[in-house]
VOPAGU-2260 file (C-alpha; in pm, 1 decimal, decimal comma):
REM VOPAGU-2260
SITE   aa  ch    i         X         Y         Z
SITE  MET   A    0    2046,1    3298,3    -406,6
SITE  ASP   A    1    2186,8    2988,4    -576,5
SITE  SER   A    2    1932,6    2706,7    -561,5
SITE  LYS   A    3    2215,3    2455,2    -502,3
SITE  SER   A    4    2362,4    2642,0    -203,1
SITE  TYR   A    5    2117,0    2523,9      60,2
SITE  GLN   A    6    1964,3    2194,9     157,5
SITE  LEU   A    7    1596,2    2129,2      94,0
SITE  HIS   A    8    1407,0    2029,1     411,2
SITE  VAL   A    9    1095,6    1813,9     359,0
SITE  LEU   A   10     858,2    1698,4     633,7
SITE  PHE   A   11     676,5    1364,9     583,1
SITE  LEU   A   12     344,0    1298,1     754,6
SITE  PRO   A   13     225,3     934,7     718,0
SITE  TYR   A   14    -120,7     807,1     813,9
SITE  MET   A   15     -91,2     575,2    1112,6
SITE  ALA   A   16    -165,4     246,7     932,6
SITE  PRO   A   17      98,6      -3,8     812,9
SITE  GLY   A   18       8,2      18,4     442,7
SITE  HIS   A   19      37,4     399,7     450,8
SITE  MET   A   20     338,3     434,4     681,3
SITE  ILE   A   21     564,2     187,8     498,4
SITE  PRO   A   22     573,5     368,5     158,4
SITE  ILE   A   23     603,1     719,7     310,5
SITE  VAL   A   24     898,1     607,3     524,8
SITE  ASP   A   25    1058,1     454,9     211,2
SITE  MET   A   26     990,2     783,4      32,5
SITE  ALA   A   27    1157,8     990,2     305,8
SITE  ARG   A   28    1461,1     759,6     284,6
SITE  LEU   A   29    1469,7     798,6     -94,7
SITE  PHE   A   30    1458,7    1181,7     -64,7
SITE  ALA   A   31    1738,1    1171,9     197,8
SITE  ARG   A   32    1956,0     966,9     -38,3
SITE  ARG   A   33    1914,9    1246,6    -292,1
SITE  GLY   A   34    2056,7    1506,3     -49,5
SITE  VAL   A   35    1731,9    1627,4     108,3
SITE  LYS   A   36    1696,2    1678,0     484,1
SITE  ALA   A   37    1402,5    1445,5     559,2
SITE  THR   A   38    1198,5    1456,6     881,6
SITE  ILE   A   39     929,3    1195,1     947,1
SITE  ILE   A   40     651,7    1290,3    1190,1
SITE  SER   A   41     540,3     997,4    1403,6
SITE  THR   A   42     386,6     907,3    1739,2
SITE  PRO   A   43     548,6     721,0    2032,9
SITE  LEU   A   44     409,4     376,3    1946,4
SITE  ASN   A   45     448,3     402,6    1566,0
SITE  ALA   A   46     810,3     523,2    1548,9
SITE  PRO   A   47     965,2     189,7    1663,1
SITE  PHE   A   48     825,4      21,5    1347,2
SITE  PHE   A   49    1083,1     200,3    1132,0
SITE  SER   A   50    1338,0     362,4    1366,1
SITE  LYS   A   51    1610,7      98,3    1301,7
SITE  ALA   A   52    1606,1     163,4     926,1
SITE  ILE   A   53    1627,4     539,9     990,3
SITE  GLU   A   54    1922,5     487,6    1227,0
SITE  ARG   A   55    2101,9     277,0     962,9
SITE  ASP   A   56    2045,1     550,1     701,3
SITE  GLY   A   57    2175,7     812,1     947,0
SITE  GLN   A   58    2493,2     607,1    1001,3
SITE  LEU   A   59    2543,1     606,7     622,6
SITE  GLY   A   60    2547,8     987,3     631,0
SITE  HIS   A   61    2192,0    1062,0     514,9
SITE  ASP   A   62    2015,9    1354,9     684,6
SITE  ILE   A   63    1701,1    1181,0     809,5
SITE  SER   A   64    1527,2    1190,6    1147,8
SITE  ILE   A   65    1198,6    1126,0    1329,1
SITE  ARG   A   66    1000,8    1389,7    1521,3
SITE  ILE   A   67     759,3    1249,9    1780,1
SITE  ILE   A   68     420,8    1405,4    1855,1
SITE  LYS   A   69     161,7    1278,7    2101,9
SITE  PHE   A   70    -132,6    1085,4    1954,6
SITE  PRO   A   71    -462,5    1196,6    2116,4
SITE  SER   A   72    -603,7     844,8    2177,5
SITE  ALA   A   73    -788,1     919,5    2503,4
SITE  GLU   A   74    -911,4    1263,0    2385,5
SITE  ALA   A   75   -1068,4    1100,8    2077,5
SITE  GLY   A   76   -1237,9     826,8    2282,1
SITE  LEU   A   77    -993,1     549,8    2187,0
SITE  PRO   A   78    -832,3     302,1    2427,8
SITE  GLU   A   79    -492,0     415,9    2559,1
SITE  GLY   A   80    -216,0     286,2    2332,2
SITE  CYS   A   81    -438,2     275,4    2021,9
SITE  GLU   A   82    -222,1     475,5    1780,5
SITE  ASN   A   83    -246,3     266,5    1465,1
SITE  LEU   A   84    -535,3     162,0    1240,4
SITE  SER   A   85    -427,7    -201,1    1288,3
SITE  SER   A   86    -564,8    -174,8    1647,7
SITE  ILE   A   87    -914,8     -84,0    1522,8
SITE  ILE   A   88   -1176,2    -358,0    1543,0
SITE  SER   A   89   -1505,4    -181,2    1454,7
SITE  TRP   A   90   -1651,1     103,6    1248,4
SITE  ASP   A   91   -1723,3     298,2    1571,8
SITE  MET   A   92   -1356,7     292,7    1663,6
SITE  HIS   A   93   -1275,4     391,5    1304,1
SITE  ALA   A   94   -1477,5     713,5    1346,4
SITE  ASN   A   95   -1289,0     789,9    1671,2
SITE  PHE   A   96    -959,7     723,2    1495,2
SITE  LEU   A   97   -1049,8     979,3    1226,1
SITE  LYS   A   98   -1139,4    1224,7    1503,9
SITE  ALA   A   99    -792,3    1172,0    1654,8
SITE  MET   A  100    -636,3    1242,8    1312,1
SITE  SER   A  101    -819,8    1576,0    1290,0
SITE  MET   A  102    -697,1    1665,9    1641,6
SITE  LEU   A  103    -338,4    1643,6    1513,4
SITE  GLN   A  104    -381,6    1958,7    1304,5
SITE  GLN   A  105    -271,0    2206,6    1572,1
SITE  PRO   A  106      38,0    2015,7    1694,9
SITE  ILE   A  107     147,8    1962,0    1330,6
SITE  GLU   A  108     101,2    2332,1    1259,4
SITE  GLN   A  109     320,2    2419,0    1560,2
SITE  LEU   A  110     584,2    2169,8    1447,7
SITE  LEU   A  111     592,6    2323,5    1098,6
SITE  GLU   A  112     633,1    2673,0    1243,4
SITE  GLU   A  113     920,0    2546,5    1454,9
SITE  CYS   A  114    1098,9    2346,2    1178,7
SITE  HIS   A  115    1047,4    2586,2     883,2
SITE  PRO   A  116    1054,5    2308,2     617,8
SITE  HIS   A  117    1046,5    2391,2     247,0
SITE  CYS   A  118     772,1    2136,7     173,7
SITE  LEU   A  119     518,3    1908,8     346,4
SITE  VAL   A  120     443,5    1560,0     207,9
SITE  ALA   A  121     120,1    1444,8     372,8
SITE  ASP   A  122     -92,5    1133,7     334,8
SITE  MET   A  123    -432,1    1187,5     169,4
SITE  THR   A  124    -617,2    1126,8     498,5
SITE  PHE   A  125    -485,0    1455,7     639,7
SITE  THR   A  126    -739,4    1663,9     452,4
SITE  TRP   A  127    -634,5    1979,3     644,9
SITE  ALA   A  128    -267,5    1949,3     541,8
SITE  THR   A  129    -307,4    2167,8     230,1
SITE  GLU   A  130    -460,1    2446,8     439,5
SITE  VAL   A  131    -180,2    2422,6     700,0
SITE  ALA   A  132      89,5    2433,2     429,6
SITE  ASP   A  133     -79,7    2730,7     258,2
SITE  LYS   A  134     -73,8    2920,8     587,9
SITE  LEU   A  135     303,4    2875,3     604,0
SITE  ARG   A  136     344,4    2947,7     231,2
SITE  ILE   A  137     503,9    2611,4     153,4
SITE  PRO   A  138     388,0    2350,1    -101,7
SITE  ARG   A  139     193,3    2047,9      22,9
SITE  LEU   A  140     247,1    1730,6    -180,1
SITE  TYR   A  141     -40,3    1483,4    -162,5
SITE  PHE   A  142      22,4    1108,0    -129,0
SITE  SER   A  143    -256,2     851,8    -165,9
SITE  GLY   A  144     -46,2     535,8    -164,3
SITE  THR   A  145    -227,6     376,6    -456,6
SITE  SER   A  146    -202,3     339,1    -834,8
SITE  ASN   A  147    -284,6     589,6   -1109,3
SITE  PHE   A  148    -528,8     325,1   -1229,5
SITE  ALA   A  149    -728,6     324,7    -903,4
SITE  MET   A  150    -736,9     705,6    -888,5
SITE  CYS   A  151    -863,6     719,3   -1248,4
SITE  VAL   A  152   -1133,2     453,0   -1188,2
SITE  PHE   A  153   -1263,0     626,5    -873,5
SITE  ASP   A  154   -1268,3     960,4   -1057,2
SITE  SER   A  155   -1480,7     806,1   -1336,2
SITE  LEU   A  156   -1716,1     643,6   -1083,3
SITE  LYS   A  157   -1771,6     980,2    -914,4
SITE  ARG   A  158   -1803,4    1163,9   -1243,2
SITE  TYR   A  159   -2042,2     928,8   -1428,9
SITE  GLU   A  160   -2206,1     725,8   -1145,2
SITE  PRO   A  161   -2258,5     409,4   -1357,8
SITE  HIS   A  162   -2327,6     210,0   -1036,6
SITE  ARG   A  163   -2654,0     403,8    -992,5
SITE  ARG   A  164   -2790,5     259,8   -1318,0
SITE  VAL   A  165   -2779,6    -112,3   -1235,2
SITE  ASP   A  166   -3060,8    -311,8   -1075,8
SITE  SER   A  167   -2860,9    -527,0    -836,7
SITE  ASP   A  168   -2536,6    -525,2    -640,4
SITE  PHE   A  169   -2403,6    -817,5    -847,7
SITE  GLU   A  170   -2486,3    -686,7   -1198,3
SITE  PRO   A  171   -2164,2    -602,3   -1387,7
SITE  PHE   A  172   -2130,8    -257,2   -1544,1
SITE  ILE   A  173   -1859,2     -77,2   -1742,4
SITE  VAL   A  174   -1679,4     218,3   -1583,5
SITE  PRO   A  175   -1693,5     483,8   -1860,2
SITE  GLY   A  176   -1426,0     730,6   -1969,7
SITE  LEU   A  177   -1118,2     508,7   -1920,6
SITE  PRO   A  178    -847,6     389,0   -2165,2
SITE  ASP   A  179    -960,5      22,4   -2120,7
SITE  GLN   A  180   -1298,4    -145,1   -2080,8
SITE  ILE   A  181   -1313,8    -200,0   -1704,2
SITE  LYS   A  182   -1607,7    -390,1   -1556,2
SITE  THR   A  183   -1706,9    -411,6   -1191,5
SITE  THR   A  184   -2016,3    -452,9    -971,3
SITE  ARG   A  185   -2169,6    -241,8    -696,1
SITE  GLN   A  186   -2088,3    -520,6    -448,8
SITE  GLN   A  187   -1716,1    -465,2    -518,2
SITE  LEU   A  188   -1722,7     -90,0    -455,5
SITE  PRO   A  189   -1641,0      80,8    -124,9
SITE  ASP   A  190   -1944,5     128,9     100,1
SITE  TYR   A  191   -1964,5     503,4      43,6
SITE  PHE   A  192   -2045,1     447,5    -325,9
SITE  LYS   A  193   -2348,2     239,2    -225,1
SITE  GLN   A  194   -2501,7     494,9      13,3
SITE  THR   A  195   -2803,4     691,7     -99,9
SITE  THR   A  196   -2764,6     949,6     178,6
SITE  GLU   A  197   -2438,9    1125,4     264,6
SITE  HIS   A  198   -2227,5     892,1     471,3
SITE  GLU   A  199   -1944,4    1016,4     698,5
SITE  PHE   A  200   -1696,7     840,0     467,7
SITE  THR   A  201   -1854,1    1004,8     161,3
SITE  LYS   A  202   -1791,4    1336,4     333,6
SITE  LEU   A  203   -1432,1    1234,1     407,8
SITE  GLY   A  204   -1391,5    1117,5      44,6
SITE  ASN   A  205   -1505,5    1458,9     -80,4
SITE  GLN   A  206   -1265,9    1636,5     155,0
SITE  VAL   A  207    -981,3    1409,7      36,8
SITE  SER   A  208   -1059,1    1492,7    -330,1
SITE  GLU   A  209   -1071,4    1863,5    -255,1
SITE  SER   A  210    -737,3    1860,5     -69,7
SITE  GLU   A  211    -583,5    1664,5    -361,2
SITE  LEU   A  212    -705,2    1927,4    -608,4
SITE  ARG   A  213    -584,1    2215,0    -392,5
SITE  SER   A  214    -245,2    2060,0    -315,2
SITE  TYR   A  215      69,7    2164,9    -503,7
SITE  GLY   A  216      87,7    1820,9    -666,8
SITE  VAL   A  217      64,5    1446,2    -620,2
SITE  LEU   A  218     334,1    1187,3    -548,8
SITE  VAL   A  219     253,8     844,8    -691,6
SITE  ASN   A  220     412,7     519,1    -578,2
SITE  SER   A  221     423,1     378,0    -930,3
SITE  PHE   A  222     631,8     402,1   -1245,9
SITE  HIS   A  223     523,5     526,7   -1585,5
SITE  GLU   A  224     591,4     199,4   -1770,8
SITE  LEU   A  225     359,1       0,4   -1542,8
SITE  GLU   A  226      41,6     191,8   -1629,4
SITE  PRO   A  227     131,1     441,0   -1905,9
SITE  ALA   A  228    -224,9     504,0   -2028,0
SITE  TYR   A  229    -340,4     580,3   -1673,2
SITE  SER   A  230     -44,1     796,7   -1578,1
SITE  GLU   A  231    -131,8    1005,2   -1888,1
SITE  HIS   A  232    -506,1     999,7   -1805,6
SITE  TYR   A  233    -437,6    1114,0   -1449,5
SITE  ARG   A  234    -218,7    1401,2   -1562,4
SITE  LYS   A  235    -394,0    1508,4   -1882,3
SITE  VAL   A  236    -761,9    1411,8   -1856,2
SITE  MET   A  237    -797,8    1461,4   -1480,0
SITE  GLY   A  238    -551,0    1750,3   -1489,8
SITE  ARG   A  239    -334,8    1651,2   -1192,2
SITE  LYS   A  240      23,4    1762,9   -1147,9
SITE  ALA   A  241     193,0    1432,9   -1057,9
SITE  TRP   A  242     535,0    1274,6   -1016,8
SITE  HIS   A  243     582,4     896,2   -1033,1
SITE  ILE   A  244     863,5     804,1    -796,1
SITE  GLY   A  245     815,1     429,4    -736,2
SITE  PRO   A  246     829,9     142,4    -672,8
SITE  LEU   A  247     935,6     282,3    -333,6
SITE  SER   A  248     997,8     -67,3    -190,2
SITE  LEU   A  249    1312,6     -83,3    -406,7
SITE  CYS   A  250    1487,7     154,9    -166,7
SITE  ASN   A  251    1525,7    -150,4      65,4
SITE  ARG   A  252    1847,6    -298,1     -64,9
SITE  ASN   A  253    2010,6    -490,0     219,1
SITE  ILE   A  254    1883,0    -794,6     406,8
SITE  GLU   A  255    1810,4    -596,1     726,7
SITE  ASP   A  256    1598,4    -340,6     539,5
SITE  LYS   A  257    1400,7    -614,5     365,6
SITE  ALA   A  258    1360,1    -825,3     679,8
SITE  GLU   A  259    1243,9    -540,1     905,3
SITE  ARG   A  260    1033,5    -338,7     660,9
SITE  GLY   A  261     716,0    -239,6     848,2
SITE  ASN   A  262     754,2    -442,4    1168,1
SITE  THR   A  263     963,2    -704,0    1345,1
SITE  ALA   A  264     892,9   -1039,0    1180,0
SITE  SER   A  265     741,6   -1324,4    1381,6
SITE  ILE   A  266     998,0   -1561,6    1227,8
SITE  GLY   A  267    1376,9   -1523,7    1212,6
SITE  LYS   A  268    1497,3   -1420,7     866,1
SITE  HIS   A  269    1755,3   -1702,4     868,3
SITE  GLU   A  270    1495,2   -1966,0     957,0
SITE  CYS   A  271    1271,9   -1840,0     676,8
SITE  LEU   A  272    1552,5   -1832,8     418,4
SITE  ARG   A  273    1680,3   -2176,1     527,0
SITE  TRP   A  274    1333,0   -2322,0     465,8
SITE  LEU   A  275    1313,6   -2158,1     121,3
SITE  ASP   A  276    1668,2   -2266,8      28,4
SITE  LEU   A  277    1551,9   -2630,5      41,0
SITE  LYS   A  278    1285,6   -2570,3    -226,8
SITE  LYS   A  279    1314,2   -2579,7    -606,1
SITE  PRO   A  280    1304,9   -2246,8    -794,1
SITE  LYS   A  281     953,7   -2101,4    -844,6
SITE  SER   A  282     789,8   -2386,7    -648,2
SITE  VAL   A  283     654,6   -2197,2    -344,5
SITE  LEU   A  284     329,7   -1996,7    -324,4
SITE  TYR   A  285     341,3   -1712,4     -71,9
SITE  ILE   A  286       3,6   -1623,9      87,5
SITE  CYS   A  287     -56,9   -1299,3     277,0
SITE  PHE   A  288    -362,2   -1071,9     299,5
SITE  GLY   A  289    -207,4    -754,7     439,6
SITE  THR   A  290    -215,5    -613,3     788,9
SITE  LEU   A  291    -573,7    -517,4     860,1
SITE  LEU   A  292    -826,2    -791,3     785,3
SITE  ASP   A  293    -923,4   -1082,4    1010,1
SITE  PHE   A  294   -1079,8   -1371,6     816,5
SITE  PRO   A  295   -1346,5   -1584,2     991,4
SITE  ALA   A  296   -1235,1   -1935,9    1092,4
SITE  ALA   A  297   -1451,4   -2091,6     817,3
SITE  GLN   A  298   -1261,7   -1893,5     549,1
SITE  LEU   A  299    -919,3   -1985,3     689,4
SITE  ARG   A  300   -1028,0   -2348,2     680,2
SITE  GLU   A  301   -1123,6   -2325,1     309,9
SITE  ILE   A  302    -775,5   -2181,4     235,9
SITE  ALA   A  303    -608,5   -2468,5     426,3
SITE  LEU   A  304    -814,1   -2731,8     240,0
SITE  ALA   A  305    -730,9   -2567,7     -96,2
SITE  LEU   A  306    -358,3   -2553,1     -18,2
SITE  GLU   A  307    -348,9   -2919,4      72,5
SITE  ALA   A  308    -549,2   -3022,5    -234,6
SITE  SER   A  309    -332,6   -2811,2    -470,5
SITE  GLY   A  310     -17,5   -3008,2    -380,1
SITE  GLN   A  311     194,2   -2690,5    -393,4
SITE  ASN   A  312     464,6   -2577,5    -148,1
SITE  PHE   A  313     351,3   -2269,0      42,9
SITE  ILE   A  314     428,9   -2004,4     305,8
SITE  TRP   A  315     105,7   -1882,4     463,5
SITE  VAL   A  316      96,9   -1573,4     684,6
SITE  VAL   A  317    -190,2   -1571,9     936,0
SITE  ARG   A  318    -246,1   -1259,4    1144,2
SITE  LYS   A  319    -226,5   -1278,4    1521,9
SITE  GLY   A  320    -573,1   -1120,2    1549,4
SITE  GLU   A  321    -720,8   -1408,9    1350,7
SITE  LEU   A  322    -546,5   -1657,8    1575,5
SITE  ARG   A  323    -658,9   -1489,4    1898,6
SITE  LYS   A  324   -1017,9   -1513,8    1779,2
SITE  HIS   A  325    -988,8   -1886,2    1708,3
SITE  GLU   A  326    -729,4   -1996,5    1962,3
SITE  ASP   A  327    -976,4   -2178,4    2195,1
SITE  LYS   A  328   -1053,0   -2421,8    1918,8
SITE  GLU   A  329    -818,9   -2478,9    1626,1
SITE  GLU   A  330   -1123,7   -2507,5    1403,0
SITE  TRP   A  331    -953,5   -2290,4    1140,1
SITE  LEU   A  332    -716,5   -2576,5    1053,2
SITE  PRO   A  333    -830,2   -2923,4     940,1
SITE  GLU   A  334    -723,5   -3191,1    1188,4
SITE  GLY   A  335    -359,2   -3295,5    1146,4
SITE  PHE   A  336    -302,1   -3028,2     876,2
SITE  GLU   A  337      35,0   -2904,0    1002,4
SITE  ARG   A  338     164,4   -3256,9    1056,5
SITE  ARG   A  339      68,6   -3357,8     699,9
SITE  MET   A  340     213,0   -3034,5     555,5
SITE  GLU   A  341     546,3   -3060,2     736,0
SITE  GLY   A  342     824,9   -2971,7     492,5
SITE  LYS   A  343     567,3   -2868,5     229,3
SITE  GLY   A  344     406,8   -2571,7     401,7
SITE  LEU   A  345     520,5   -2311,0     651,6
SITE  ILE   A  346     264,8   -2111,7     854,8
SITE  ILE   A  347     391,6   -1778,3     991,3
SITE  ARG   A  348     174,8   -1653,5    1277,4
SITE  GLY   A  349     201,9   -1274,0    1284,9
SITE  TRP   A  350     428,3   -1049,9    1072,3
SITE  ALA   A  351     642,4   -1190,7     788,0
SITE  PRO   A  352     953,9   -1043,3     619,4
SITE  GLN   A  353     754,2   -1011,8     296,5
SITE  VAL   A  354    1003,5    -832,6      68,1
SITE  LEU   A  355    1274,4   -1081,6     166,5
SITE  ILE   A  356    1046,9   -1380,5      94,1
SITE  LEU   A  357     919,6   -1248,8    -240,2
SITE  ASP   A  358    1274,8   -1187,6    -361,4
SITE  HIS   A  359    1378,1   -1550,2    -294,1
SITE  LYS   A  360    1426,0   -1765,3    -606,1
SITE  ALA   A  361    1211,7   -2047,9    -460,6
SITE  VAL   A  362     897,1   -1830,3    -460,5
SITE  GLY   A  363     690,4   -1865,8    -777,0
SITE  GLY   A  364     364,7   -1686,6    -695,0
SITE  PHE   A  365     187,1   -1463,1    -444,0
SITE  MET   A  366    -173,4   -1493,2    -322,5
SITE  THR   A  367    -261,8   -1137,2    -221,9
SITE  HIS   A  368    -540,5    -900,7    -115,7
SITE  CYS   A  369    -420,9    -664,8    -395,1
SITE  GLY   A  370    -311,9    -386,6    -159,7
SITE  TRP   A  371     -94,6    -152,7    -365,4
SITE  ASN   A  372     224,2    -206,6    -161,2
SITE  SER   A  373     195,6    -585,3    -197,4
SITE  THR   A  374     113,1    -553,2    -568,2
SITE  LEU   A  375     426,1    -345,1    -631,5
SITE  GLU   A  376     640,6    -577,3    -419,7
SITE  ALA   A  377     523,4    -866,2    -640,1
SITE  VAL   A  378     597,4    -664,8    -956,6
SITE  THR   A  379     951,3    -580,4    -840,1
SITE  ALA   A  380    1008,5    -948,7    -758,0
SITE  GLY   A  381     876,3   -1052,9   -1102,8
SITE  LEU   A  382     598,4   -1266,0    -950,8
SITE  PRO   A  383     252,4   -1352,2   -1085,3
SITE  LEU   A  384     -45,2   -1318,1    -849,4
SITE  VAL   A  385    -349,2   -1505,7    -722,5
SITE  THR   A  386    -583,3   -1212,5    -654,4
SITE  TRP   A  387    -823,6   -1199,3    -360,6
SITE  PRO   A  388    -931,6    -837,8    -296,6
SITE  LEU   A  389   -1105,9    -753,4      30,9
SITE  TYR   A  390   -1178,4    -378,4      71,9
SITE  ALA   A  391   -1034,0     -25,2      12,5
SITE  GLU   A  392    -932,3       7,1    -356,9
SITE  GLN   A  393    -826,8    -357,9    -381,6
SITE  PHE   A  394   -1104,1    -472,4    -620,1
SITE  VAL   A  395    -993,6    -195,8    -858,2
SITE  ASN   A  396    -626,8    -300,4    -828,5
SITE  GLU   A  397    -737,4    -656,2    -912,6
SITE  LYS   A  398    -871,9    -531,7   -1249,4
SITE  LEU   A  399    -533,9    -375,0   -1325,2
SITE  ILE   A  400    -353,1    -700,3   -1235,1
SITE  THR   A  401    -583,1    -945,2   -1416,1
SITE  ASP   A  402    -737,2    -742,6   -1703,5
SITE  VAL   A  403    -476,9    -478,9   -1795,4
SITE  LEU   A  404    -135,0    -619,3   -1695,0
SITE  LYS   A  405    -251,7    -983,1   -1723,4
SITE  ILE   A  406     -18,4   -1105,9   -1448,4
SITE  GLY   A  407    -277,9   -1259,8   -1217,5
SITE  ILE   A  408    -563,8   -1509,2   -1173,2
SITE  GLY   A  409    -860,8   -1422,7    -949,2
SITE  VAL   A  410   -1019,4   -1654,2    -689,7
SITE  GLY   A  411   -1357,9   -1495,3    -766,8
SITE  ALA   A  412   -1397,0   -1269,2    -459,0
SITE  LEU   A  413   -1730,9   -1086,9    -477,9
SITE  GLU   A  414   -1773,7    -881,5    -164,4
SITE  TRP   A  415   -1616,5    -550,9     -55,8
SITE  SER   A  416   -1609,8    -559,1     324,8
SITE  ARG   A  417   -1369,0    -427,8     586,2
SITE  TYR   A  418   -1498,6    -608,3     895,3
SITE  ALA   A  419   -1760,6    -879,4     838,6
SITE  LYS   A  420   -1719,6   -1116,2     543,8
SITE  LYS   A  421   -2051,3   -1281,6     458,9
SITE  ILE   A  422   -1960,7   -1445,2     127,2
SITE  LEU   A  423   -1693,6   -1714,1     160,6
SITE  VAL   A  424   -1460,0   -1807,4    -124,8
SITE  MET   A  425   -1474,2   -2186,0    -139,7
SITE  LYS   A  426   -1192,0   -2442,3    -147,6
SITE  ASP   A  427   -1245,7   -2550,6    -511,9
SITE  ASP   A  428   -1220,4   -2193,1    -646,0
SITE  ILE   A  429    -908,2   -2123,0    -440,6
SITE  GLU   A  430    -743,0   -2449,3    -546,4
SITE  LYS   A  431    -825,0   -2389,2    -914,9
SITE  ALA   A  432    -664,3   -2042,6    -908,8
SITE  ILE   A  433    -351,4   -2175,3    -729,8
SITE  VAL   A  434    -296,8   -2461,5    -975,5
SITE  HIS   A  435    -369,2   -2233,2   -1274,6
SITE  LEU   A  436    -101,9   -1989,3   -1156,7
SITE  MET   A  437     166,1   -2232,6   -1040,1
SITE  VAL   A  438     168,8   -2500,6   -1312,5
SITE  GLY   A  439      96,3   -2536,6   -1682,4
SITE  GLU   A  440     162,3   -2343,6   -2003,7
SITE  GLU   A  441     -45,6   -2036,7   -1929,1
SITE  ALA   A  442     133,7   -2005,3   -1593,3
SITE  GLU   A  443     462,5   -1968,1   -1783,7
SITE  GLU   A  444     316,5   -1690,6   -2005,4
SITE  ILE   A  445     191,2   -1500,4   -1699,1
SITE  ARG   A  446     531,1   -1544,7   -1532,0
SITE  ASN   A  447     712,1   -1408,5   -1839,5
SITE  ARG   A  448     495,8   -1094,7   -1839,1
SITE  ALA   A  449     565,3   -1050,0   -1466,7
SITE  ARG   A  450     940,6   -1078,1   -1530,3
SITE  GLU   A  451     925,4    -810,0   -1801,6
SITE  LEU   A  452     757,4    -572,7   -1555,6
SITE  GLN   A  453    1023,5    -653,9   -1294,4
SITE  GLU   A  454    1292,3    -538,1   -1535,8
SITE  MET   A  455    1100,5    -217,3   -1611,7
SITE  ALA   A  456    1047,2    -146,2   -1239,3
SITE  ARG   A  457    1416,3    -177,7   -1159,2
SITE  ASN   A  458    1517,2      35,3   -1459,0
SITE  ALA   A  459    1268,4     307,4   -1359,2
SITE  MET   A  460    1446,4     356,7   -1023,7
SITE  GLU   A  461    1801,0     357,8   -1166,7
SITE  GLU   A  462    1972,7     682,9   -1263,2
SITE  GLY   A  463    1819,3     799,0   -1592,0
SITE  GLY   A  464    1506,2     587,1   -1538,8
SITE  SER   A  465    1156,2     737,5   -1545,6
SITE  SER   A  466    1099,1     745,9   -1165,9
SITE  TYR   A  467    1453,2     864,3   -1091,8
SITE  SER   A  468    1407,0    1147,5   -1344,3
SITE  ASP   A  469    1063,1    1241,2   -1206,0
SITE  LEU   A  470    1210,9    1277,2    -856,4
SITE  THR   A  471    1500,6    1485,1    -995,7
SITE  ALA   A  472    1249,5    1716,1   -1170,5
SITE  LEU   A  473    1044,7    1751,9    -850,4
SITE  LEU   A  474    1347,9    1837,5    -633,1
SITE  GLU   A  475    1465,5    2093,7    -890,6
SITE  GLU   A  476    1118,1    2250,0    -893,1
SITE  LEU   A  477    1105,0    2269,4    -512,5
SITE  ARG   A  478    1451,1    2432,9    -504,7
SITE  ALA   A  479    1351,7    2683,5    -774,1
SITE  LEU   A  480    1034,0    2763,0    -580,3
SITE  GLU   A  481    1231,9    2830,5    -261,9
SITE  THR   A  482    1488,5    3038,3    -451,1
SITE  SER   A  483    1222,8    3265,9    -603,4
SITE  LYS   A  484    1058,4    3299,7    -258,8
SITE  GLN   A  485    1392,1    3406,8    -107,9
SITE  GLU   A  486    1456,0    3652,1    -392,7
SITE  SER   A  487    1111,3    3812,2    -366,1
SITE  ALA   A  488    1164,2    3847,4      11,5
SITE  VAL   A  489    1489,2    4034,9     -55,9
SITE  HIS   A  490    1318,7    4270,0    -303,7
């Protein structure tokens, strides 16, 4: 059987959280553009977040579709309509959400038997996906949604446990066994690293690692030139079979794709662009901390005071959850703040068209939580960063940005925490980082490095580039695999 004579069919299973769904949907669209039949598995309330982009791709002739399965909210003890991690407000609900994810195993298995795909791409959180794929004798590709760097650092932490040998949560230590000298503290590590007894998330972490090792290979939303030493370390030292196929955000080429990526924006794209068009090049700081964290009012207030004191133009995205919490009393904003900032600052309450904003010539910097999607979006826009990590692997990504790539300035965040922030970052530290990044000689050096990476990112995704070639090699391997399976079935 000629490996070119049939169409590869790949099923994509994203974790139901914005930061995980967005890159997997981009990935499915990228595969479809390369002639693959791509099917994205989603639930009733998650599909509308990306269905318009899929429809547009379908109209362009790409073979891409969405298959809907029911999300077991009620069965897992979650409120009806809670189908996305962004609806979770406590650790208890988080445990129920994970329970719901495990209950998806049987319906996914049935769907695979019905669709007969050649391959399953599943988010790392579906620890049972490798087992399900094995049962159907198809390869499972593992997707973690983060950098090679973060995966290497976490591997070294597990392997050498340097955090067990320090006396306090704030004492810096070196993570051994890496290409660079990387320092961190116990306070900046995920909770499960700090537990002395086995924690449910430690157990999940171990299951994730095992399913990664047992999977056919790993898809990485990165490009070789961004972190060459770590892409080599991940493949050679850790022994992972991996393909770098990013930055995936670059598959959003037209204004609609950029404006609607992830959700419907709370501000019209034209209104946003009109505001930016009035500003000088590189004069606006964009501030957004991702989709999942709610800052306390006191922290929002410190940000507002710092923005005003810095004298810089800004677009500040504040989540609706934060606003609901503080809506009775506008204590999160200093009195008269919006009136004084009129024309200088724009506050977007809710979801912002981030890729569209970052690509605008007026934007000169990005204050970010260091989530990997946001980090890559900044890299592809050639922007330097003010780093303010919060939880997940964000403190590790900050080290890559500030210490390895040298394209960012930290605000001095100390505390890893998903729900309750106890240590505030104060106005003076925030202001200092903003001014450092936006004006002065060193700011220009940082900006030049960011622009070099932008060029590399775009080249990587073009035909003949490193990520384009990695995806070509993967698709050829999957076709060859299917061909040999068909031939052995004949014999």
